[in-house]
All heavy atoms as an XYZ file, in Angstrom:
818
protein
N      36.420    -16.821    -34.853
C      35.698    -16.083    -33.831
C      36.642    -15.849    -32.658
O      37.243    -16.777    -32.136
C      34.472    -16.874    -33.382
C      33.662    -16.172    -32.355
S      32.153    -17.136    -32.100
C      31.501    -16.267    -30.752
N      36.729    -14.621    -32.231
C      37.621    -14.252    -31.142
C      36.856    -14.324    -29.825
O      35.904    -13.574    -29.620
C      38.172    -12.845    -31.373
C      39.230    -12.483    -30.357
O      39.627    -13.318    -29.542
N      39.682    -11.265    -30.416
N      37.236    -15.227    -28.944
C      36.529    -15.364    -27.659
C      37.201    -14.567    -26.558
O      36.718    -14.533    -25.443
C      36.484    -16.839    -27.234
O      37.816    -17.334    -27.125
C      35.686    -17.651    -28.234
N      38.326    -13.919    -26.882
C      39.044    -13.142    -25.874
C      38.377    -11.776    -25.716
O      38.105    -11.093    -26.703
C      40.489    -12.972    -26.321
C      41.388    -12.407    -25.274
C      42.793    -12.287    -25.854
C      43.792    -12.591    -24.781
N      45.152    -12.474    -25.265
N      38.088    -11.396    -24.496
C      37.452    -10.103    -24.255
C      38.508     -9.010    -24.252
O      39.595     -9.185    -23.712
C      36.696    -10.115    -22.932
C      35.477    -10.994    -22.951
C      34.694    -10.898    -21.656
O      35.178    -10.359    -20.682
N      33.497    -11.417    -21.658
N      38.191     -7.885    -24.811
C      39.120     -6.777    -24.908
C      38.678     -5.597    -24.041
O      38.993     -4.458    -24.339
C      39.255     -6.328    -26.363
C      39.920     -7.382    -27.211
O      40.816     -8.071    -26.747
N      39.483     -7.514    -28.444
N      37.912     -5.865    -22.990
C      37.444     -4.787    -22.135
C      38.547     -4.360    -21.186
O      39.303     -5.178    -20.673
C      36.231     -5.229    -21.322
C      35.060     -5.610    -22.178
C      34.606     -6.908    -22.200
C      34.423     -4.675    -22.965
C      33.539     -7.269    -22.984
C      33.354     -5.022    -23.751
C      32.905     -6.327    -23.762
N      38.625     -3.065    -20.922
C      39.578     -2.571    -19.943
C      38.984     -2.724    -18.551
O      37.787     -2.568    -18.354
C      39.876     -1.100    -20.190
C      40.766     -0.891    -21.383
C      41.230      0.523    -21.460
N      40.095      1.359    -21.861
C      40.099      2.681    -21.816
N      41.143      3.330    -21.387
N      39.061      3.358    -22.201
N      39.806     -3.001    -17.585
C      39.331     -3.135    -16.219
C      39.234     -1.769    -15.567
O      39.744     -0.768    -16.082
C      40.293     -4.008    -15.395
O      41.554     -3.361    -15.341
C      40.429     -5.387    -16.000
N      38.611     -1.719    -14.421
C      38.485     -0.461    -13.689
C      39.859      0.054    -13.288
O      40.160      1.230    -13.371
C      37.588     -0.648    -12.453
C      36.163     -0.934    -12.911
C      37.607      0.572    -11.565
C      35.219     -1.272    -11.798
N      40.750     -0.828    -12.881
C      42.091     -0.420    -12.489
C      42.851      0.171    -13.666
O      43.735      0.980    -13.490
C      42.853     -1.603    -11.903
C      42.354     -2.034    -10.562
C      43.184     -3.160    -10.015
C      42.639     -3.620     -8.690
N      43.372     -4.761     -8.147
N      42.517     -0.244    -14.858
C      43.187      0.281    -16.033
C      42.674      1.642    -16.435
O      43.157      2.225    -17.402
N      41.685      2.156    -15.759
C      41.181      3.481    -16.066
C      39.882      3.459    -16.815
O      39.714      4.145    -17.807
N      38.938      2.671    -16.382
C      37.665      2.546    -17.070
C      36.862      3.840    -17.037
O      36.229      4.225    -18.002
C      36.857      1.413    -16.443
C      35.525      1.208    -17.080
N      34.376      1.735    -16.563
C      35.166      0.571    -18.214
C      33.361      1.418    -17.335
N      33.818      0.699    -18.335
N      36.908      4.541    -15.920
C      36.071      5.737    -15.820
C      36.913      6.961    -15.475
O      37.992      6.880    -14.896
C      35.003      5.543    -14.745
O      35.599      5.494    -13.481
N      36.402      8.101    -15.834
C      37.076      9.365    -15.550
C      37.215      9.579    -14.052
O      38.244     10.054    -13.575
C      36.264     10.492    -16.162
C      36.842     11.841    -15.867
C      37.812     12.468    -16.582
C      36.515     12.699    -14.798
N      38.105     13.675    -16.029
C      37.320     13.848    -14.915
C      35.624     12.632    -13.740
C      37.240     14.905    -14.019
C      35.558     13.678    -12.855
C      36.362     14.802    -12.995
N      36.178      9.213    -13.292
C      36.213      9.430    -11.851
C      37.308      8.607    -11.186
O      37.922      9.046    -10.221
C      34.866      9.080    -11.230
N      37.558      7.434    -11.721
C      38.605      6.608    -11.123
C      39.982      7.170    -11.475
O      40.881      7.200    -10.658
C      38.489      5.166    -11.605
C      39.439      4.243    -10.878
C      39.117      3.747     -9.634
C      40.670      3.916    -11.429
C      39.982      2.923     -8.952
C      41.542      3.087    -10.758
C      41.194      2.595     -9.516
O      42.058      1.784     -8.842
N      40.152      7.648    -12.693
C      41.442      8.198    -13.099
C      41.784      9.443    -12.288
O      42.923      9.664    -11.928
C      41.414      8.571    -14.575
C      41.436      7.417    -15.518
C      41.402      7.940    -16.943
C      41.318      6.820    -17.930
N      41.211      7.304    -19.301
N      40.781     10.259    -12.023
C      41.027     11.525    -11.358
C      40.274     11.576    -10.039
O      39.524     12.491     -9.773
C      40.592     12.652    -12.271
C      41.310     12.563    -13.617
C      41.054     13.717    -14.477
N      41.518     14.918    -13.800
C      41.424     16.125    -14.333
N      40.911     16.274    -15.521
N      41.829     17.179    -13.672
N      40.447     10.556     -9.223
C      39.657     10.439     -8.008
C      39.931     11.546     -7.006
O      39.092     11.861     -6.193
C      39.853      9.070     -7.369
C      41.250      8.768     -6.913
C      41.325      7.359     -6.364
C      42.776      7.003     -6.089
N      42.924      5.632     -5.683
N      41.134     12.162     -7.063
C      41.399     13.267     -6.136
C      40.532     14.469     -6.463
O      40.161     15.233     -5.591
C      42.876     13.654     -6.179
C      43.811     12.611     -5.587
C      44.138     11.504     -6.586
O      43.992     11.732     -7.808
O      44.518     10.408     -6.134
N      40.196     14.636     -7.747
C      39.368     15.770     -8.150
C      37.891     15.434     -8.000
O      37.115     16.224     -7.476
C      39.684     16.161     -9.605
C      41.126     16.638     -9.698
C      38.722     17.211    -10.108
C      41.617     16.842    -11.115
N      37.485     14.256     -8.436
C      36.074     13.887     -8.404
C      35.593     13.626     -6.978
O      34.480     13.989     -6.625
C      35.849     12.651     -9.259
N      36.438     12.995     -6.180
C      36.056     12.659     -4.818
C      37.142     13.138     -3.862
O      38.043     12.374     -3.534
C      35.856     11.144     -4.661
C      34.888     10.570     -5.650
C      35.330      9.815     -6.708
C      33.528     10.799     -5.518
C      34.451      9.291     -7.628
C      32.642     10.281     -6.429
C      33.099      9.527     -7.483
N      37.098     14.416     -3.451
C      38.166     14.897     -2.563
C      38.139     14.157     -1.228
O      37.080     13.854     -0.689
C      37.843     16.374     -2.383
C      36.415     16.513     -2.744
C      36.108     15.422     -3.722
N      39.307     13.868     -0.706
C      39.397     13.149      0.561
C      39.220     14.108      1.717
O      39.709     15.236      1.680
C      40.746     12.452      0.678
C      40.893     11.269     -0.238
C      42.153     10.534      0.069
C      42.256      9.291     -0.802
N      43.462      8.548     -0.532
N      38.544     13.650      2.736
C      38.367     14.430      3.956
C      39.219     13.814      5.045
O      39.285     12.601      5.180
C      36.905     14.411      4.413
C      36.011     15.169      3.453
O      36.537     16.052      2.754
O      34.806     14.872      3.404
N      39.840     14.665      5.833
C      40.584     14.181      6.984
C      39.744     14.372      8.237
O      40.238     14.781      9.283
C      41.920     14.913      7.108
C      42.850     14.541      5.963
O      42.714     13.402      5.464
O      43.688     15.361      5.579
N      38.442     14.092      8.121
C      37.526     14.259      9.248
C      37.370     12.943      9.984
O      37.429     11.870      9.389
C      36.153     14.714      8.758
C      36.098     16.049      8.024
C      34.693     16.286      7.510
C      36.515     17.176      8.945
N      37.116     13.049     11.262
C      36.807     11.849     12.029
C      35.362     11.469     11.760
O      34.599     12.237     11.164
C      37.019     12.093     13.530
O      36.095     13.094     13.960
C      38.443     12.509     13.827
N      34.984     10.317     12.228
C      33.609      9.850     12.039
C      32.619     10.806     12.699
O      31.578     11.146     12.133
C      33.464      8.441     12.620
C      32.070      7.904     12.516
C      31.583      7.451     11.309
C      31.240      7.866     13.624
C      30.293      6.957     11.205
C      29.956      7.376     13.523
C      29.480      6.925     12.314
N      32.940     11.281     13.893
C      32.045     12.187     14.626
C      31.887     13.508     13.888
O      30.774     14.034     13.766
C      32.581     12.438     16.039
O      32.866     11.187     16.646
C      31.566     13.182     16.882
N      33.002     14.056     13.391
C      32.924     15.325     12.661
C      32.120     15.172     11.377
O      31.333     16.051     11.018
C      34.333     15.812     12.340
C      35.118     16.227     13.563
C      36.579     16.450     13.246
O      37.059     15.919     12.211
O      37.236     17.146     14.023
N      32.311     14.054     10.692
C      31.561     13.806      9.463
C      30.069     13.664      9.756
O      29.219     14.161      9.020
C      32.094     12.552      8.777
C      31.528     12.354      7.399
C      32.133     11.191      6.674
N      33.550     11.422      6.455
C      34.502     10.530      6.742
N      34.178      9.355      7.230
N      35.761     10.799      6.508
N      29.728     12.994     10.867
C      28.323     12.845     11.262
C      27.706     14.197     11.588
O      26.580     14.495     11.173
C      28.216     11.910     12.476
O      28.821     10.666     12.162
C      26.764     11.671     12.845
N      28.451     15.034     12.302
C      27.938     16.363     12.650
C      27.729     17.209     11.393
O      26.744     17.933     11.273
C      28.909     17.065     13.605
C      28.947     16.459     14.984
C      27.605     16.558     15.690
O      26.861     17.513     15.506
N      27.287     15.537     16.469
N      28.664     17.122     10.441
C      28.518     17.872      9.199
C      27.302     17.388      8.420
O      26.536     18.192      7.880
C      29.782     17.716      8.356
C      29.732     18.563      7.090
C      30.973     18.423      6.275
N      31.044     17.060      5.748
C      32.034     16.601      5.015
N      33.068     17.362      4.757
N      32.021     15.369      4.560
N      27.108     16.085      8.395
C      25.952     15.537      7.685
C      24.649     15.987      8.350
O      23.689     16.347      7.670
C      26.027     14.008      7.663
C      24.888     13.371      6.954
N      24.825     13.280      5.598
C      23.744     12.806      7.422
C      23.692     12.678      5.240
N      23.024     12.376      6.336
N      24.605     15.967      9.676
C      23.395     16.396     10.385
C      23.116     17.878     10.163
O      21.964     18.301     10.091
C      23.528     16.079     11.866
C      23.459     14.594     12.151
S      23.822     14.163     13.853
C      22.448     14.925     14.696
N      24.160     18.706     10.038
C      23.947     20.130      9.791
C      23.408     20.374      8.382
O      22.725     21.361      8.132
C      25.237     20.912     10.014
O      26.185     20.578      9.030
N      23.719     19.455      7.461
C      23.194     19.576      6.096
C      21.725     19.165      6.002
O      21.056     19.482      5.030
C      24.009     18.719      5.133
C      25.403     19.254      4.935
O      25.651     20.431      5.138
N      26.317     18.386      4.548
N      21.219     18.436      6.997
C      19.833     17.970      7.016
C      19.185     18.361      8.348
O      18.932     17.512      9.195
C      19.780     16.446      6.837
C      20.447     15.965      5.600
N      19.846     15.985      4.372
C      21.691     15.462      5.382
C      20.681     15.519      3.460
N      21.810     15.192      4.044
N      18.884     19.638      8.543
C      18.389     20.084      9.854
C      16.985     19.586     10.195
O      16.645     19.467     11.368
C      18.408     21.609      9.742
C      18.318     21.881      8.281
C      19.018     20.745      7.618
N      16.157     19.293      9.209
C      14.781     18.884      9.491
C      14.626     17.374      9.620
O      13.520     16.872      9.796
C      13.840     19.383      8.390
C      13.792     20.886      8.369
O      13.963     21.530      9.393
N      13.598     21.448      7.192
N      15.710     16.639      9.511
C      15.658     15.189      9.605
C      15.593     14.789     11.067
O      16.472     15.118     11.854
C      16.894     14.577      8.948
C      16.834     13.069      8.901
O      15.746     12.520      9.113
O      17.874     12.452      8.655
N      14.538     14.059     11.435
C      14.355     13.633     12.829
C      14.816     12.208     13.060
O      14.492     11.611     14.077
C      12.882     13.748     13.226
C      12.423     15.178     13.200
O      13.196     16.089     13.469
N      11.164     15.400     12.847
N      15.538     11.644     12.111
C      16.028     10.270     12.215
C      14.896      9.260     12.353
O      15.011      8.278     13.063
C      16.996     10.116     13.386
C      18.388      9.824     12.916
O      18.634      9.740     11.723
N      19.294      9.653     13.836
N      13.794      9.505     11.681
C      12.660      8.589     11.690
C      12.528      7.996     10.298
O      12.649      8.686      9.304
C      11.372      9.316     12.064
C      11.385      9.860     13.477
C      10.145     10.675     13.774
O       9.291     10.819     12.867
O      10.049     11.178     14.891
N      12.266      6.700     10.263
C      12.087      6.041      8.981
C      10.751      6.459      8.361
O       9.754      6.582      9.048
C      12.111      4.529      9.145
C      13.485      3.999      9.395
C      13.437      2.485      9.459
N      14.762      1.963      9.318
C      15.227      1.391      8.223
N      14.448      1.236      7.188
N      16.455      0.959      8.165
N      10.774      6.618      7.075
C       9.557      6.921      6.341
C       8.790      5.619      6.109
O       9.383      4.584      5.858
C       9.901      7.542      5.003
C      10.713      8.814      5.098
C       9.825     10.006      5.150
C      10.574     11.291      4.943
N      11.256     11.805      6.074
N       7.483      5.683      6.187
C       6.661      4.511      5.910
C       6.477      4.440      4.408
O       5.881      5.320      3.801
C       5.299      4.605      6.628
C       4.431      3.428      6.260
C       5.508      4.704      8.117
N       7.035      3.384      3.810
C       6.925      3.213      2.375
C       5.932      2.103      2.089
O       5.783      1.186      2.867
C       8.280      2.847      1.784
C       9.307      3.935      1.932
C      10.622      3.510      1.360
C      11.653      4.603      1.541
N      12.959      4.210      1.038
N       5.280      2.199      0.977
C       4.357      1.149      0.584
C       2.948      1.680      0.408
O       2.722      2.857      0.180
N       2.004      0.811      0.574
C       0.610      1.129      0.328
C       0.023      1.872      1.516
O       0.215      1.494      2.663
C      -0.197     -0.165      0.077
C      -1.660      0.138     -0.117
C       0.360     -0.908     -1.108
N      -0.692      2.949      1.236
C      -1.441      3.656      2.261
C      -2.898      3.230      2.110
O      -3.527      3.501      1.090
C      -1.319      5.179      2.081
O       0.062      5.516      2.080
C      -2.040      5.908      3.187
N      -3.404      2.538      3.114
C      -4.747      1.990      3.016
C      -5.776      3.056      3.349
O      -5.605      3.855      4.245
C      -4.902      0.808      3.974
C      -3.969     -0.295      3.627
C      -2.800     -0.606      4.224
C      -4.119     -1.216      2.549
N      -2.202     -1.661      3.604
C      -2.990     -2.061      2.574
C      -5.071     -1.411      1.580
C      -2.815     -3.083      1.655
C      -4.887     -2.425      0.665
C      -3.770     -3.248      0.714
N      -6.873      3.040      2.608
C      -7.953      3.998      2.832
C      -8.968      3.412      3.811
O      -8.781      2.334      4.363
C      -8.630      4.308      1.500
O      -9.193      3.127      0.958
N     -10.043      4.142      3.993
C     -11.103      3.659      4.880
C     -11.713      2.374      4.327
O     -11.657      2.100      3.144
C     -12.191      4.727      4.994
C     -11.757      5.934      5.781
C     -12.755      7.060      5.684
C     -14.129      6.634      6.126
N     -15.087      7.740      6.141
N     -12.316      1.596      5.219
C     -12.956      0.350      4.793
C     -14.179      0.678      3.949
O     -15.019      1.469      4.334
C     -13.359     -0.463      6.010
C     -12.137     -1.033      6.730
C     -12.512     -1.818      7.950
N     -13.433     -2.901      7.702
C     -13.099     -4.106      7.216
N     -11.859     -4.363      6.954
N     -14.001     -5.029      7.020
N     -14.266      0.014      2.822
C     -15.378      0.243      1.904
C     -16.463     -0.802      2.134
O     -16.302     -1.732      2.931
C     -14.892      0.148      0.446
O     -14.381     -1.169      0.220
C     -13.797      1.165      0.162
N     -17.555     -0.653      1.423
C     -18.646     -1.613      1.514
C     -18.185     -2.977      1.031
O     -18.596     -4.009      1.565
C     -19.851     -1.143      0.692
C     -21.066     -2.022      0.811
C     -21.593     -2.092      2.240
O     -21.597     -1.098      2.962
N     -22.025     -3.272      2.662
N     -17.304     -3.005      0.074
C     -16.781     -4.270     -0.437
C     -16.029     -5.025      0.665
O     -16.149     -6.239      0.789
C     -15.871     -3.989     -1.621
C     -15.321     -5.219     -2.258
C     -14.454     -4.884     -3.439
N     -13.901     -6.090     -4.010
C     -12.952     -6.124     -4.906
N     -12.452     -5.005     -5.352
N     -12.502     -7.260     -5.374
N     -15.241     -4.310      1.462
C     -14.524     -4.948      2.575
C     -15.498     -5.507      3.609
O     -15.295     -6.602      4.141
C     -13.584     -3.956      3.254
C     -12.497     -3.466      2.325
O     -12.041     -4.258      1.475
O     -12.107     -2.295      2.447
N     -16.548     -4.765      3.878
C     -17.545     -5.223      4.851
C     -18.279     -6.460      4.338
O     -18.537     -7.401      5.100
C     -18.543     -4.100      5.146
C     -17.902     -2.924      5.864
C     -18.872     -1.783      6.004
C     -18.175     -0.554      6.571
N     -19.055      0.607      6.585
N     -18.613     -6.461      3.040
C     -19.277     -7.621      2.450
C     -18.377     -8.851      2.472
O     -18.837     -9.966      2.719
C     -19.697     -7.321      1.006
C     -20.796     -6.276      0.922
O     -21.461     -6.027      1.961
O     -20.976     -5.704     -0.169
N     -17.082     -8.653      2.244
C     -16.138     -9.766      2.271
C     -16.027    -10.347      3.678
O     -15.988    -11.571      3.857
C     -14.764     -9.311      1.778
C     -13.710    -10.397      1.639
C     -14.157    -11.430      0.614
C     -12.379     -9.790      1.248
N     -16.005     -9.499      4.705
C     -15.982     -9.991      6.091
C     -17.240    -10.800      6.401
O     -17.170    -11.844      7.060
C     -15.859     -8.830      7.069
C     -14.465     -8.233      7.068
O     -13.540     -8.907      6.580
O     -14.316     -7.093      7.558
N     -18.353    -10.319      5.926
C     -19.613    -11.029      6.139
C     -19.606    -12.375      5.426
O     -20.082    -13.374      5.956
C     -20.780    -10.167      5.633
C     -22.139    -10.689      5.997
C     -22.394    -10.667      7.497
O     -21.861     -9.788      8.185
O     -23.145    -11.561      7.962
N     -19.047    -12.415      4.231
C     -18.947    -13.663      3.491
C     -18.096    -14.675      4.264
O     -18.450    -15.841      4.379
C     -18.343    -13.400      2.105
C     -18.117    -14.633      1.289
C     -19.149    -15.187      0.559
C     -16.881    -15.257      1.260
C     -18.958    -16.332     -0.203
C     -16.670    -16.401      0.509
C     -17.717    -16.932     -0.223
N     -16.972    -14.223      4.815
C     -16.090    -15.140      5.539
C     -16.716    -15.641      6.843
O     -16.348    -16.707      7.332
C     -14.744    -14.467      5.825
C     -13.865    -14.396      4.609
N     -13.491    -13.208      4.050
C     -13.314    -15.375      3.854
C     -12.727    -13.452      3.002
N     -12.611    -14.758      2.850
N     -17.636    -14.877      7.404
C     -18.339    -15.350      8.600
C     -19.280    -16.501      8.262
O     -19.494    -17.398      9.085
C     -19.160    -14.220      9.227
C     -18.336    -13.207      9.959
C     -19.245    -12.151     10.538
C     -18.457    -11.015     11.137
N     -19.347     -9.940     11.605
N     -19.854    -16.484      7.052
C     -20.883    -17.443      6.681
C     -20.395    -18.570      5.773
O     -21.184    -19.442      5.414
C     -22.043    -16.726      5.979
C     -22.728    -15.776      6.916
O     -22.824    -16.030      8.106
N     -23.183    -14.658      6.386
N     -19.143    -18.553      5.376
C     -18.625    -19.552      4.455
C     -17.291    -20.099      4.945
O     -16.588    -19.449      5.710
C     -18.438    -18.955      3.055
C     -19.710    -18.585      2.401
N     -20.400    -17.434      2.708
C     -20.440    -19.193      1.445
C     -21.492    -17.355      1.973
N     -21.537    -18.422      1.186
N     -16.961    -21.304      4.468
C     -15.683    -21.919      4.788
C     -15.135    -22.573      3.525
O     -15.877    -23.095      2.701
C     -15.825    -22.939      5.945
C     -16.683    -24.113      5.536
C     -14.472    -23.402      6.438
N     -13.800    -22.502      3.349
C     -13.122    -23.093      2.198
C     -12.771    -24.521      2.580
O     -11.946    -24.764      3.434
C     -11.868    -22.289      1.903
C     -11.047    -22.755      0.745
C      -9.834    -23.347      0.815
C     -11.353    -22.649     -0.640
N      -9.357    -23.627     -0.442
C     -10.282    -23.206     -1.360
C     -12.444    -22.152     -1.351
C     -10.262    -23.269     -2.749
C     -12.413    -22.212     -2.729
C     -11.337    -22.767     -3.417
N     -13.417    -25.501      1.942
C     -13.230    -26.885      2.365
C     -13.358    -27.838      1.191
O     -13.802    -27.458      0.107
C     -14.248    -27.250      3.462
O     -13.930    -28.537      3.973
C     -15.656    -27.274      2.924
N     -12.975    -29.096      1.439
C     -13.099    -30.134      0.420
C     -14.567    -30.499      0.256
O     -15.319    -30.580      1.221
C     -12.316    -31.377      0.830
C     -10.832    -31.125      0.910
C     -10.205    -30.956      2.133
C     -10.067    -31.063     -0.244
C      -8.846    -30.715      2.211
C      -8.712    -30.826     -0.177
C      -8.100    -30.650      1.048
O      -6.762    -30.404      1.122
N     -14.969    -30.745     -1.018
C     -16.378    -31.026     -1.279
C     -16.636    -32.442     -1.780
O     -17.767    -32.896     -1.751
C     -16.934    -30.032     -2.310
O     -16.123    -30.088     -3.477
C     -16.936    -28.632     -1.755
N     -15.625    -33.134     -2.263
C     -15.840    -34.510     -2.740
C     -14.549    -35.305     -2.621
O     -13.540    -34.824     -2.141
C     -16.380    -34.516     -4.170
C     -15.446    -33.853     -5.152
O     -14.344    -33.452     -4.749
O     -15.815    -33.749     -6.330
N     -14.589    -36.524     -3.080
C     -13.443    -37.427     -2.949
C     -12.277    -37.076     -3.864
O     -11.173    -37.564     -3.662
C     -13.883    -38.859     -3.263
C     -14.815    -39.423     -2.255
C     -15.112    -40.853     -2.594
N     -16.388    -41.237     -2.014
C     -17.072    -42.282     -2.384
N     -16.627    -43.059     -3.347
N     -18.222    -42.574     -1.799
N     -12.513    -36.273     -4.878
C     -11.443    -35.918     -5.816
C     -10.611    -34.742     -5.315
O      -9.832    -34.173     -6.063
C     -12.033    -35.578     -7.190
O     -12.919    -34.475     -7.042
C     -12.733    -36.773     -7.790
N     -10.782    -34.399     -4.077
C     -10.005    -33.357     -3.420
C     -10.250    -31.966     -4.014
O      -9.380    -31.112     -4.008
C      -8.512    -33.674     -3.458
C      -8.140    -35.017     -2.856
S      -8.583    -35.165     -1.133
C      -7.264    -34.279     -0.377
N     -11.469    -31.755     -4.521
C     -11.829    -30.428     -4.997
C     -12.277    -29.593     -3.811
O     -12.936    -30.081     -2.895
C     -12.950    -30.506     -6.019
C     -12.509    -31.103     -7.328
C     -13.627    -31.052     -8.332
C     -13.212    -31.671     -9.638
N     -14.284    -31.682    -10.611
N     -11.915    -28.322     -3.826
C     -12.293    -27.440     -2.726
C     -13.214    -26.344     -3.241
O     -13.091    -25.896     -4.376
C     -11.050    -26.813     -2.102
C     -10.187    -27.818     -1.357
C      -8.960    -27.173     -0.777
C      -9.263    -26.732      0.628
N      -8.092    -26.219      1.345
N     -14.134    -25.926     -2.379
C     -15.074    -24.867     -2.719
C     -15.427    -24.097     -1.461
O     -15.206    -24.557     -0.344
C     -16.379    -25.451     -3.287
C     -16.251    -26.109     -4.622
C     -17.610    -26.574     -5.083
C     -17.517    -27.293     -6.407
N     -18.812    -27.803     -6.845
N     -16.007    -22.922     -1.663
C     -16.573    -22.185     -0.542
C     -17.935    -22.805     -0.219
O     -18.781    -22.953     -1.090
C     -16.762    -20.714     -0.904
C     -15.483    -19.942     -0.908
C     -14.783    -19.543     -1.992
C     -14.764    -19.502      0.235
N     -13.661    -18.879     -1.606
C     -13.627    -18.829     -0.229
C     -14.958    -19.602      1.609
C     -12.689    -18.254      0.618
C     -14.029    -19.032      2.451
C     -12.909    -18.373      1.968
N     -18.130    -23.173      1.028
C     -19.371    -23.818      1.445
C     -20.056    -22.927      2.480
O     -19.436    -22.473      3.429
C     -19.085    -25.212      2.057
C     -20.359    -25.854      2.545
C     -18.380    -26.099      1.044
N     -21.346    -22.714      2.258
C     -22.145    -21.905      3.181
C     -22.356    -22.691      4.473
O     -22.789    -23.833      4.448
C     -23.492    -21.575      2.519
C     -24.371    -20.712      3.350
C     -24.093    -19.361      3.489
C     -25.477    -21.244      3.987
C     -24.918    -18.570      4.245
C     -26.295    -20.441      4.755
C     -26.023    -19.099      4.881
N     -22.015    -22.072      5.621
C     -22.126    -22.808      6.893
C     -23.127    -22.179      7.855
O     -23.559    -22.833      8.789
C     -20.780    -22.901      7.609
C     -20.197    -21.523      7.864
C     -19.834    -23.768      6.830
C     -19.008    -21.510      8.761
N     -23.461    -20.954      7.648
C     -24.335    -20.288      8.627
C     -25.509    -19.651      7.953
O     -25.714    -19.727      6.750
N     -26.288    -19.026      8.763
C     -27.446    -18.311      8.226
C     -27.268    -16.835      8.518
O     -26.563    -16.426      9.415
C     -28.723    -18.828      8.856
O     -28.688    -18.614     10.244
N     -27.935    -16.046      7.731
C     -27.884    -14.602      7.941
C     -28.545    -14.274      9.270
O     -29.615    -14.760      9.593
C     -28.635    -13.872      6.802
C     -28.032    -14.101      5.435
C     -26.728    -13.320      5.254
O     -26.581    -12.269      5.897
O     -25.884    -13.791      4.488
N     -27.895    -13.397     10.047
C     -28.493    -12.983     11.327
C     -29.575    -11.960     11.030
O     -29.382    -11.028     10.283
C     -27.412    -12.394     12.220
C     -26.381    -13.392     12.650
C     -25.366    -12.771     13.593
O     -25.634    -11.650     14.057
O     -24.333    -13.379     13.813
N     -30.742    -12.197     11.659
C     -31.869    -11.298     11.404
C     -32.257    -10.567     12.647
O     -32.105    -10.971     13.723
C     -33.045    -12.107     10.885
C     -32.715    -12.743      9.546
C     -33.886    -13.584      9.081
O     -34.999    -13.424      9.588
O     -33.693    -14.405      8.186
């Protein structure tokens, strides 16, 4: 069994882009400011504001209201000596 790896390294020319980097990635002799201005001209509608990613929450449903009501009237606590916990009713419904 041959345990020696025969993979070529990136420096040895693993990819076409690395071998011909002058063609694939032309070098710019621009300063940082000029490069920033060019980038901003390519994206004229960008206001430099972060996009909000993730969950967009909808209006509160009846289920959410019922859950709030449940938490007003119940508490999560120990119920016996064996350290078991349960929701325990603590209040009465307001009438």
